[in-house]
C-alpha positions as CSV (number, residue, x, y, z in Angstrom):
1,X,411.3,-37.7,114.4
2,X,407.6,-36.9,114.3
3,X,407.3,-37.6,110.6
4,X,408.9,-40.9,111.0
5,X,406.6,-41.9,113.8
6,X,403.4,-41.3,111.8
7,X,403.6,-44.5,109.8
8,X,404.2,-46.6,113.0
9,X,401.4,-45.0,115.1
10,X,398.7,-44.7,112.5
11,X,398.3,-48.4,111.9
12,X,398.2,-49.0,115.7
13,X,395.6,-46.2,116.1
14,X,393.6,-47.7,113.2
15,X,393.7,-51.2,114.8
16,X,392.7,-49.7,118.2
17,X,389.8,-47.9,116.5
18,X,388.8,-51.1,114.7
19,X,388.9,-53.0,118.0
20,X,386.8,-50.4,119.7
21,X,384.3,-50.4,116.9
22,X,384.1,-54.2,117.0
23,X,383.6,-54.1,120.8
24,X,380.9,-51.4,120.4
25,X,379.2,-53.4,117.7
26,X,379.2,-56.6,119.9
27,X,377.8,-54.6,122.9
28,X,375.2,-53.0,120.6
29,X,374.2,-56.4,119.2
30,X,373.7,-57.8,122.7
31,X,371.7,-54.8,123.7
32,X,369.4,-55.1,120.7
33,X,369.0,-58.9,121.4
34,X,367.8,-58.0,125.0
35,X,365.4,-55.4,123.6
36,X,363.9,-58.0,121.2
37,X,363.4,-60.5,124.1
38,X,361.8,-57.8,126.2
39,X,359.3,-57.1,123.5
40,X,358.0,-60.6,123.8
41,X,357.6,-60.3,127.6
42,X,355.9,-56.9,127.3
43,X,353.5,-58.3,124.7
44,X,352.6,-61.1,127.2
45,X,352.1,-58.6,130.0
46,X,349.7,-56.6,127.8
47,X,347.9,-59.7,126.8
48,X,347.5,-60.6,130.4
49,X,346.1,-57.1,131.2
50,X,343.6,-57.4,128.3
51,X,342.6,-60.8,129.5
52,X,341.9,-59.5,133.1
53,X,339.8,-56.6,131.6
54,X,337.8,-59.2,129.7
55,X,337.2,-61.2,132.9
56,X,336.1,-58.2,134.8
57,X,333.8,-57.1,131.9
58,X,332.3,-60.6,131.7
59,X,331.5,-60.7,135.4
60,X,329.9,-57.2,135.3
61,X,327.9,-58.1,132.1
62,X,326.8,-61.4,133.7
63,X,325.5,-59.6,136.8
64,X,323.8,-56.9,134.7
65,X,322.1,-59.6,132.6
66,X,320.9,-61.4,135.7
67,X,319.5,-58.1,137.2
68,X,317.8,-57.3,134.0
69,X,316.2,-60.8,133.8
70,X,315.0,-60.6,137.4
71,X,313.5,-57.2,136.9
72,X,311.8,-57.8,133.5
73,X,311.6,-61.6,133.1
74,X,312.8,-61.0,129.5
75,X,315.2,-63.9,128.6
76,X,317.1,-61.7,126.1
77,X,318.8,-60.1,129.2
78,X,320.5,-63.4,129.9
79,X,322.6,-63.3,126.7
80,X,325.5,-61.5,128.6
81,X,325.3,-64.1,131.4
82,X,325.3,-67.0,128.9
83,X,328.2,-65.5,127.0
84,X,330.1,-65.0,130.3
85,X,329.5,-68.6,131.3
86,X,331.2,-69.7,128.1
87,X,334.0,-67.1,128.0
88,X,335.0,-66.9,131.7
89,X,336.6,-70.5,132.0
90,X,338.5,-69.9,128.8
91,X,339.7,-66.4,129.9
92,X,340.8,-67.7,133.3
93,X,342.6,-70.7,131.8
94,X,344.3,-68.3,129.4
95,X,345.3,-66.0,132.3
96,X,346.8,-69.0,134.2
97,X,348.8,-70.0,131.0
98,X,350.1,-66.5,130.5
99,X,351.4,-66.3,134.0
100,X,353.1,-69.7,134.0
101,X,356.3,-69.4,136.0
102,X,354.9,-66.7,138.3
103,X,353.6,-68.5,141.4
104,X,352.4,-65.3,143.0
105,X,350.2,-64.2,140.1
106,X,349.0,-67.8,139.5
107,X,347.9,-68.0,143.1
108,X,345.9,-64.7,142.7
109,X,344.4,-66.0,139.4
110,X,343.4,-69.3,141.1
111,X,341.6,-67.2,143.8
112,X,340.0,-65.1,141.1
113,X,338.8,-68.3,139.4
114,X,337.2,-69.4,142.6
115,X,335.4,-66.1,143.1
116,X,334.3,-65.9,139.5
117,X,332.8,-69.4,139.6
118,X,331.2,-68.6,143.0
119,X,329.6,-65.5,141.5
120,X,328.4,-67.3,138.4
121,X,326.9,-70.1,140.6
122,X,325.0,-67.4,142.6
123,X,323.7,-65.8,139.4
124,X,322.7,-69.1,138.0
125,X,320.9,-70.1,141.2
126,X,318.8,-66.9,141.2
127,X,318.0,-67.3,137.5
128,X,316.9,-70.9,138.0
129,X,314.8,-70.0,141.0
130,X,313.1,-67.2,139.0
131,X,312.4,-69.5,136.1
132,X,310.9,-72.0,138.5
133,X,308.5,-69.4,139.8
134,X,310.3,-68.8,143.1
135,X,310.7,-65.1,142.4
136,X,310.7,-64.0,146.1
137,X,313.5,-66.5,146.9
138,X,315.6,-65.3,144.0
139,X,315.2,-61.6,145.0
140,X,315.9,-62.4,148.6
141,X,319.3,-63.9,147.5
142,X,320.0,-60.8,145.6
143,X,319.1,-58.5,148.5
144,X,321.6,-60.3,150.8
145,X,324.3,-58.6,148.8
146,X,326.4,-61.7,149.1
147,X,326.9,-61.7,145.3
148,X,328.0,-58.0,145.4
149,X,330.5,-58.9,148.1
150,X,331.9,-61.7,145.9
151,X,332.0,-59.4,142.9
152,X,333.7,-56.7,144.9
153,X,336.4,-59.2,146.1
154,X,336.9,-60.3,142.5
155,X,337.3,-56.7,141.4
156,X,339.8,-56.0,144.1
157,X,341.7,-59.1,143.1
158,X,341.7,-58.0,139.4
159,X,342.9,-54.5,140.5
160,X,345.8,-56.2,142.4
161,X,346.6,-58.4,139.4
162,X,346.5,-55.4,137.0
163,X,348.7,-53.4,139.4
164,X,351.3,-56.1,139.4
165,X,351.1,-56.4,135.6
166,X,351.3,-52.6,135.3
167,X,354.4,-52.5,137.5
168,X,355.9,-55.3,135.5
169,X,355.1,-53.6,132.3
170,X,356.6,-50.3,133.6
171,X,359.8,-52.1,134.6
172,X,360.1,-53.9,131.3
173,X,359.3,-50.9,129.3
174,X,361.8,-48.8,131.2
175,X,364.4,-51.5,130.8
176,X,363.7,-51.7,127.1
177,X,363.9,-48.0,126.8
178,X,367.2,-47.9,128.7
179,X,368.6,-50.7,126.5
180,X,367.4,-48.9,123.4
181,X,369.0,-45.7,124.5
182,X,372.3,-47.5,125.3
183,X,372.2,-49.2,121.8
184,X,371.5,-45.9,120.1
185,X,374.3,-44.2,122.0
186,X,376.7,-47.0,121.4
187,X,375.9,-47.2,117.7
188,X,376.0,-43.5,117.3
189,X,379.3,-43.2,119.2
190,X,380.9,-45.9,117.1
191,X,380.5,-44.3,113.8
192,X,379.2,-40.8,114.1
193,X,380.6,-39.4,117.4
194,X,380.8,-35.9,116.3
195,X,377.5,-36.0,114.5
196,X,375.8,-37.4,117.5
197,X,377.5,-34.9,119.7
198,X,376.2,-32.1,117.5
199,X,372.8,-33.6,117.3
200,X,372.7,-34.0,121.1
201,X,373.8,-30.4,121.5
202,X,371.0,-29.3,119.1
203,X,368.4,-31.4,121.0
204,X,369.6,-30.0,124.3
205,X,369.4,-26.4,123.0
206,X,365.9,-27.1,121.5
207,X,364.7,-28.6,124.8
208,X,366.1,-25.6,126.7
209,X,364.2,-23.3,124.3
210,X,361.1,-25.3,124.8
211,X,361.5,-25.3,128.5
212,X,362.0,-21.6,128.6
213,X,358.8,-21.2,126.5
214,X,356.9,-23.7,128.7
215,X,358.0,-21.9,131.8
216,X,356.8,-18.6,130.4
217,X,353.5,-20.2,129.5
218,X,353.2,-21.8,133.0
219,X,354.0,-18.5,134.7
220,X,351.4,-16.7,132.5
221,X,348.8,-19.5,133.2
222,X,349.5,-19.2,136.9
223,X,349.1,-15.4,136.7
224,X,345.8,-15.8,134.8
225,X,344.6,-18.5,137.3
226,X,345.4,-16.2,140.2
227,X,343.5,-13.4,138.5
228,X,340.6,-15.7,137.8
229,X,340.5,-16.8,141.5
230,X,340.6,-13.2,142.6
231,X,337.8,-12.2,140.2
232,X,335.7,-15.2,141.0
233,X,336.0,-14.6,144.8
234,X,335.3,-10.9,144.4
235,X,332.4,-11.2,142.0
236,X,330.7,-14.0,143.9
237,X,331.3,-12.8,147.4
238,X,330.0,-9.2,146.8
239,X,326.5,-10.2,145.7
240,X,326.4,-12.9,148.4
241,X,327.4,-10.3,151.0
242,X,324.7,-8.0,149.7
243,X,322.1,-10.7,150.0
244,X,323.3,-11.6,153.5
245,X,323.2,-8.0,154.7
246,X,319.7,-7.4,153.2
247,X,318.4,-10.6,154.7
248,X,319.8,-9.6,158.1
249,X,318.1,-6.2,157.8
250,X,314.8,-7.9,156.8
251,X,315.1,-10.2,159.8
252,X,315.2,-7.1,162.0
253,X,311.9,-5.8,160.6
254,X,309.1,-6.3,163.2
255,X,306.2,-5.9,160.7
256,X,307.1,-9.1,158.9
257,X,304.6,-12.0,159.2
258,X,305.6,-15.4,160.4
259,X,305.7,-16.8,156.9
260,X,307.8,-13.9,155.6
261,X,310.2,-14.2,158.5
262,X,310.7,-17.9,157.7
263,X,311.4,-17.1,154.1
264,X,314.0,-14.5,155.1
265,X,315.6,-17.0,157.4
266,X,315.8,-19.5,154.6
267,X,317.5,-16.9,152.4
268,X,320.0,-16.1,155.1
269,X,320.7,-19.8,155.7
270,X,321.1,-20.5,151.9
271,X,323.3,-17.4,151.5
272,X,325.6,-18.5,154.3
273,X,325.9,-22.0,152.9
274,X,326.6,-20.6,149.4
275,X,329.4,-18.4,150.8
276,X,331.0,-21.4,152.4
277,X,330.8,-23.3,149.1
278,X,332.4,-20.4,147.3
279,X,335.3,-20.5,149.8
280,X,335.7,-24.2,149.3
281,X,335.6,-23.7,145.5
282,X,338.4,-21.3,145.8
283,X,340.4,-23.6,148.0
284,X,340.0,-26.4,145.5
285,X,341.1,-24.2,142.7
286,X,344.2,-23.1,144.5
287,X,345.0,-26.7,145.4
288,X,344.2,-27.9,141.8
289,X,342.0,-30.7,143.3
290,X,345.1,-32.3,144.8
291,X,344.2,-35.3,146.9
292,X,340.5,-35.3,145.9
293,X,337.6,-33.3,147.3
294,X,338.5,-31.9,150.8
295,X,336.1,-32.3,153.7
296,X,336.1,-30.7,157.1
297,X,334.6,-33.0,159.6
298,X,332.7,-31.6,162.5
299,X,332.0,-33.9,165.4
300,X,328.4,-34.3,166.5
301,X,327.0,-33.1,163.2
302,X,323.3,-33.8,163.1
303,X,322.6,-35.3,159.7
304,X,318.9,-35.1,160.3
305,X,319.1,-31.3,160.5
306,X,321.2,-31.1,157.4
307,X,318.8,-33.3,155.4
308,X,315.8,-31.5,156.7
309,X,317.3,-28.1,155.8
310,X,318.1,-29.2,152.2
311,X,314.7,-30.7,151.7
312,X,313.0,-27.5,152.9
313,X,315.1,-25.4,150.5
314,X,314.2,-27.7,147.6
315,X,310.5,-27.6,148.6
316,X,310.7,-23.8,148.4
317,X,312.5,-24.0,145.0
318,X,310.2,-26.7,143.6
319,X,306.7,-26.1,144.9
320,X,305.3,-28.5,142.3
321,X,307.4,-31.5,143.7
322,X,306.0,-33.8,146.3
323,X,308.9,-34.4,148.8
324,X,308.4,-36.8,151.7
325,X,311.0,-36.9,154.4
326,X,311.3,-39.8,156.9
327,X,314.1,-39.2,159.4
328,X,314.7,-39.5,163.2
329,X,315.3,-36.3,165.2
330,X,318.9,-37.0,165.8
331,X,321.5,-38.8,163.7
332,X,324.9,-37.5,164.9
333,X,328.3,-38.3,163.4
334,X,331.6,-36.8,162.3
335,X,330.8,-35.3,158.9
336,X,331.3,-32.1,156.9
337,X,327.8,-30.6,157.0
338,X,328.2,-28.4,153.9
339,X,329.5,-31.3,151.8
340,X,326.7,-33.6,153.1
341,X,324.2,-30.9,152.2
342,X,325.7,-30.9,148.7
343,X,325.2,-34.7,148.5
344,X,321.6,-34.5,149.6
345,X,320.9,-31.5,147.3
346,X,322.4,-33.3,144.3
347,X,320.4,-36.5,144.8
348,X,317.1,-34.9,145.6
349,X,317.4,-32.4,142.8
350,X,318.2,-35.2,140.4
351,X,315.2,-37.2,141.7
352,X,312.9,-34.2,141.1
353,X,314.3,-33.6,137.6
354,X,314.3,-37.1,136.3
355,X,311.3,-38.5,138.2
356,X,307.6,-38.0,138.2
357,X,307.8,-35.3,140.9
358,X,307.3,-37.7,143.9
359,X,310.5,-38.1,145.9
360,X,310.9,-40.0,149.2
361,X,313.9,-39.3,151.4
362,X,314.7,-41.6,154.3
363,X,317.4,-41.4,156.9
364,X,318.2,-43.9,159.7
365,X,321.1,-45.2,161.7
366,X,322.1,-48.7,162.8
367,X,325.2,-50.6,163.8
368,X,327.5,-47.5,163.7
369,X,326.3,-46.4,160.3
370,X,323.9,-43.8,158.9
371,X,321.8,-44.8,155.9
372,X,320.4,-42.3,153.5
373,X,318.0,-43.3,150.7
374,X,316.6,-41.0,148.0
375,X,313.8,-42.7,145.9
376,X,311.7,-41.5,143.0
377,X,309.4,-43.0,140.5
378,X,309.5,-42.4,136.7
379,X,311.6,-43.4,133.8
380,X,314.4,-45.8,135.0
381,X,318.1,-45.3,134.3
382,X,319.1,-47.4,131.3
383,X,320.7,-50.7,132.4
384,X,323.8,-50.1,130.3
385,X,324.5,-46.8,132.1
386,X,324.2,-48.1,135.7
387,X,327.7,-49.5,136.0
388,X,329.1,-46.1,134.9
389,X,326.6,-43.8,136.5
390,X,329.1,-42.3,138.9
391,X,331.7,-41.5,136.2
392,X,332.2,-37.9,135.3
393,X,330.1,-36.5,132.4
394,X,327.5,-39.2,132.8
395,X,323.8,-38.6,133.0
396,X,321.1,-41.1,133.9
397,X,318.2,-40.4,131.6
398,X,316.3,-37.7,129.7
399,X,319.5,-35.9,128.6
400,X,317.6,-33.3,126.7
401,X,316.5,-31.9,130.1
402,X,319.9,-31.9,131.6
403,X,321.7,-28.5,131.5
404,X,324.9,-29.3,133.4
405,X,328.0,-31.2,132.5
406,X,327.0,-34.4,134.3
407,X,329.3,-34.0,137.2
408,X,326.7,-34.1,140.1
409,X,326.7,-37.8,140.7
410,X,330.5,-38.0,140.3
411,X,331.0,-35.2,142.9
412,X,328.5,-36.9,145.2
413,X,330.3,-40.2,145.0
414,X,333.6,-38.5,145.8
415,X,332.2,-36.7,148.8
416,X,330.7,-40.0,150.1
417,X,334.0,-41.7,149.6
418,X,335.9,-38.9,151.4
419,X,333.7,-39.6,154.4
420,X,334.5,-43.3,154.2
421,X,331.1,-44.3,153.0
422,X,329.6,-46.0,150.0
423,X,326.8,-45.1,147.5
424,X,324.8,-47.5,145.4
425,X,322.0,-47.1,142.9
426,X,319.2,-49.4,141.7
427,X,316.8,-48.5,139.0
428,X,313.9,-50.4,137.5
429,X,310.4,-49.9,136.2
430,X,309.0,-49.4,139.6
431,X,311.5,-47.0,141.1
432,X,315.0,-45.5,141.2
433,X,316.8,-45.5,144.5
434,X,320.2,-44.1,145.6
435,X,321.4,-45.6,148.9
436,X,324.3,-44.2,151.0
437,X,325.9,-45.7,154.0
438,X,328.2,-43.5,156.2
439,X,330.2,-44.5,159.3
440,X,329.0,-42.4,162.2
441,X,332.7,-41.9,163.3
């Protein structure tokens, strides 16, 4: 009976297999068609992102050109501004075209158009005033920071637009990837089921082997990291403890002069602060810098005392420098004193290193904010570096004298941001000034 059934069942099985293969082919074709259409949408999204980056760069270049012209009077600085005046309307119009059919994005682009034109009008007004000899009026407009506020609003809007485009790109890329995976699996299952199964098993086995190797490497890396942390803590704490103990013993000596006692107190204070910084370094290493630089706020921290202590330390370390401090007796707020000392130390040390040796430090408070300024004279920071001065591995000038990795200003900006504040820099032929604003609470 079985031998007689074979001729009857085999054609039916063949027809069923052919039907399944045809259905799989149709599904695969539809999936590939969807992938092809997604590529067009992805390309448009990427084009929109590139266009937004071009708009942002044009605004920043225009402002940089205006600042350079106002500082030097050299009309060659206006080339970026003039180029932006031509390219911005085109770029904004292109952005509106690319987002046709998306009312939400078009509304944001329209607002960006308004802000961009407002910024360009402000830049053009100051340039015209400067050209007409009204330099003071032009600079007064710049000092109002109205233009910076407009530019900041435009940047935030561009960030929102890019975030939306990034999300859209991620969704479309993920959809295309899923569709491609489905198409590959359907196509593979239609003709080469066993081969695909074997290949998948091989890939799974290879991934498992790789995962085992990676887990072993991660465990080894974690072990080495823990050893490094332990060695670092031990090797740094021991000499610091020795310095601290010796400074304590020296403080107990009665035959020390007043000047010597003051030096010993400075050593003890610096050692104590260094110990706290080592502990914070170890905490950051264990946390792998998760969440940014940690700060421990202490209510009623007197920033004047922090600034004064750091300036005194730097005076002792750089006797050739001329450090001038202008600060009230009491500027209290909720800050991390060690981190703020690190900020002041970074800025003043940079001013000593890159300036002519004369540094002015000013501290004041008003309207619920503390304002710290560090100013030096000497070679200015190149204009092309100013927009990126707070990025890691950036240095302002005279790189042959710099021995570090260029992380000081990056860390300083991150500490200020962690306190809810802002830092700004202006550099010209006359002076270089870093300005910090911090909320008192």
